[in-house]
Residue, then its C-alpha position, 0 to 999 in steps of 0.5 A: m114579672s114580680t120581684r120574687q125569684m123563680l127557679a131556672a130550667d137548668d137548676r138541679f135539685q141537690n141532696q146530701l141525704k146519703a152522706i149525712r145518714t151514713s155519717r150518723g151511722l144509720t142504714q136506709a132501713a133504720l132512717a126509714e123506720q124513724v121517719g115512717v117511710s119504706r127503705k125504698t123511699v129513702n133510697t129513691v130520695e138519696n138517688g134523686i129519683f124522688v123529690p120529697s114532700v116538705l113534710l118528709a124533708l122535715r121528718l128527715a131533718r129532725a131524724l138526722d138532727t140537722t136542717v132541711e137546708a143542710i140536706f137539700g138545696v138547689d144548684s142554681p147556675s142562674m136565677v131568673q128575676 
């Protein structure tokens, strides 16, 4: 195996989208309109049902005036080398 790191099976995708969105005073509908998706898409991302594409993650970060890393991350109890 190469030296690049791979996600372990027990890693969990984390997001702070709802917290950041509400701190900016935005509704799901308002954020959805800014990034060009439906309110339901924003809802499913916030609830961990849908993992956004890189493009959507970048659009969300731009609309919220933050970084993708501030919104999304991986809770990784272990990394596999």
